C-alpha positions in Angstrom: -194.8 -154.3 -4.7 -192.0 -151.7 -4.8 -190.6 -153.1 -1.6 -190.2 -156.6 -3.2 -188.4 -155.0 -6.2 -185.9 -153.5 -3.7 -185.5 -156.7 -1.8 -185.0 -158.9 -4.8 -182.8 -156.4 -6.7 -185.3 -155.8 -9.5 -185.4 -152.3 -10.8 -187.4 -151.0 -13.6 -185.4 -148.5 -15.6 -187.1 -145.2 -16.4 -187.6 -144.5 -20.0 -186.3 -141.4 -21.8 -187.9 -138.1 -21.2 -188.4 -136.6 -24.6 -190.9 -133.9 -24.0 -188.5 -131.3 -22.6 -186.4 -131.2 -25.8 -188.7 -128.6 -27.2 -187.8 -126.1 -24.5 -184.7 -125.5 -26.6 -186.8 -124.1 -29.5 -188.4 -121.5 -27.2 -185.0 -120.7 -25.7 -183.5 -119.9 -29.1 -184.3 -116.2 -28.8 -182.4 -115.9 -25.5 -179.5 -118.0 -26.7 -179.1 -115.8 -29.8 -180.0 -112.3 -28.6 -178.8 -112.3 -25.1 -176.0 -114.9 -25.1 -174.7 -114.5 -28.7 -175.0 -118.3 -29.3 -176.1 -119.1 -32.9 -177.1 -122.6 -33.8 -174.4 -124.3 -35.9 -177.0 -126.4 -37.8 -175.8 -129.7 -36.4 -177.0 -131.9 -33.5 -176.7 -135.6 -32.6 -178.4 -138.3 -30.7 -176.1 -140.8 -28.9 -177.1 -144.2 -27.7 -175.4 -147.2 -26.1 -174.1 -149.9 -28.4 -176.4 -152.9 -28.7 -175.7 -156.5 -28.0 -174.8 -158.7 -31.0 -178.3 -160.2 -31.2 -180.0 -156.8 -31.0 -177.6 -155.2 -33.5 -178.7 -157.3 -36.5 -182.4 -156.3 -36.0 -181.5 -152.7 -35.1 -179.2 -152.2 -38.1 -182.1 -152.3 -40.5 -184.5 -150.4 -38.2 -182.0 -147.6 -37.7 -181.4 -147.3 -41.5 -185.2 -147.1 -42.0 -185.4 -144.5 -39.2 -182.8 -142.4 -40.9 -184.8 -142.4 -44.1 -188.0 -141.5 -42.2 -186.3 -138.6 -40.4 -184.8 -137.2 -43.6 -188.0 -137.5 -45.5 -190.2 -136.0 -42.8 -188.1 -132.9 -41.9 -185.7 -132.4 -44.8 -182.8 -132.8 -42.4 -179.7 -134.8 -43.3 -179.2 -137.7 -41.0 -176.1 -139.9 -40.9 -174.9 -142.6 -38.6 -171.5 -142.6 -36.9 -169.7 -144.6 -34.3 -167.2 -143.2 -31.8 -164.0 -144.7 -30.5 -165.9 -146.2 -27.5 -168.4 -148.0 -29.8 -171.3 -145.6 -29.0 -173.7 -145.0 -31.9 -174.4 -141.4 -33.0 -177.1 -140.2 -35.3 -175.8 -136.9 -36.6 -178.5 -134.5 -37.9 -177.8 -131.4 -40.0 -180.4 -128.7 -40.7 -180.0 -125.0 -41.0 -183.5 -124.4 -39.6 -183.1 -124.7 -35.9 -186.7 -125.7 -35.2 -186.5 -128.4 -37.8 -183.2 -129.5 -36.2 -184.9 -129.8 -32.7 -187.9 -131.5 -34.3 -185.6 -134.0 -36.1 -183.8 -134.9 -32.9 -187.1 -135.4 -31.2 -188.4 -137.6 -34.1 -185.2 -139.7 -34.1 -185.4 -140.1 -30.3 -189.2 -141.0 -30.4 -188.7 -143.5 -33.2 -185.8 -145.2 -31.3 -188.0 -145.4 -28.2 -191.0 -146.7 -30.2 -188.8 -149.4 -31.7 -187.7 -150.6 -28.2 -184.4 -148.8 -27.9 -185.5 -146.1 -25.5 -183.4 -147.6 -22.7 -180.3 -147.2 -24.9 -180.8 -143.4 -25.4 -178.1 -141.4 -23.6 -178.1 -137.8 -24.8 -178.7 -135.3 -27.5 -176.0 -132.8 -28.4 -176.7 -129.4 -29.9 -173.9 -127.2 -31.3 -173.7 -123.4 -31.0 -171.2 -120.9 -32.4 -170.7 -117.2 -31.8 -168.4 -117.2 -28.8 -164.7 -117.8 -28.4 -165.3 -121.5 -28.2 -167.8 -123.8 -29.7 -170.5 -124.3 -27.1 -172.7 -127.4 -26.8 -176.0 -127.9 -25.0 -176.5 -131.5 -24.0 -179.8 -133.0 -23.2 -179.8 -136.0 -20.9 -182.7 -138.3 -21.7 -182.9 -140.1 -18.4 -183.2 -136.9 -16.3 -185.0 -134.7 -18.9 -182.5 -131.8 -18.4 -179.9 -129.8 -20.3 -176.4 -128.8 -19.3 -173.8 -126.7 -21.1 -170.5 -128.2 -22.3 -167.7 -125.9 -23.4 -164.5 -127.8 -24.3 -161.3 -125.7 -24.3 -159.7 -127.6 -27.2 -157.0 -128.9 -24.9 -156.8 -132.6 -24.1 -160.2 -133.4 -22.5 -160.4 -130.0 -20.7 -163.6 -128.0 -20.2 -164.2 -124.3 -19.4 -166.0 -124.8 -16.1 -166.4 -121.1 -15.4 -168.1 -120.6 -18.8 -170.3 -123.6 -18.2 -171.4 -122.3 -14.8 -172.1 -118.9 -16.2 -174.2 -120.4 -19.0 -176.1 -122.5 -16.4 -177.0 -119.3 -14.4 -178.1 -117.5 -17.6 -180.2 -120.4 -18.9 -181.9 -121.6 -15.8 -185.0 -119.5 -16.5 -185.2 -120.8 -20.1 -184.3 -124.5 -19.9 -184.6 -127.3 -17.5 -181.0 -127.4 -16.3 -179.5 -130.5 -14.6 -178.9 -129.4 -11.0 -176.4 -132.1 -10.1 -173.1 -130.9 -11.6 -171.6 -134.4 -11.2 -174.0 -135.5 -14.0 -172.7 -133.0 -16.5 -170.8 -135.4 -18.7 -168.6 -134.0 -21.4 -169.0 -135.5 -24.9 -165.5 -135.0 -26.1 -164.6 -136.0 -29.7 -168.2 -136.3 -30.8 -168.1 -137.6 -34.4 -170.1 -134.7 -35.9 -168.3 -134.5 -39.2 
C-alpha cells in the first residue's frame, strides 16, 4: 500500500520519539564534569499552535496536564506563548532528573491526548560557560543538537555548537543533519 500513498499524496506523519529524552539524564555527568555545563533548572516543551476548533478543547486539557505534571514531579509548569503564536510549557525544577522526567511526562500526556503531531521540540538550559547553552531535542527525529546564541540579533556561536556536537556524540543521539539545527531564539522561559 505505500506505493498508493505516494501516488495519491497521502503521507502518514510519524509521531514524536519520546524515549531518547532520557539519554540526557545519563549524559549529565559528562555535561557537568567534562564540559562545565550545569543545569539551569529550566526546560520547555514547544508545540505548534492549534486550529480554532482544537484550541477550545486543548485549552482545558493543557491546563489539566499542567496540574498533573506539577503534582506528579513537584516541578513548576507554566504556559507561555511566543511572538509567532507557538505554545510553550515552561518547566522549572532544580533536580535535573525530575526536570527531564517532567518534560517527558508533559510530552507523553500531549501525545496521549492527540497532540503528538503538534510537538516540535524540548529545550534544556545550561549555565557555566561564557554564554547560556541550550540542548534542543527534536521530537520528530529523536535527536539533540546544541544551541548557543551569542546575544546579538539572532546570531549563534556555530564554532561552539560544533565543538559541543563532537564532545556529546558519544553521550547523546545528536542530529547529524546540521540544516535541521533550528535555533529557538527569544524562547519565553521567564
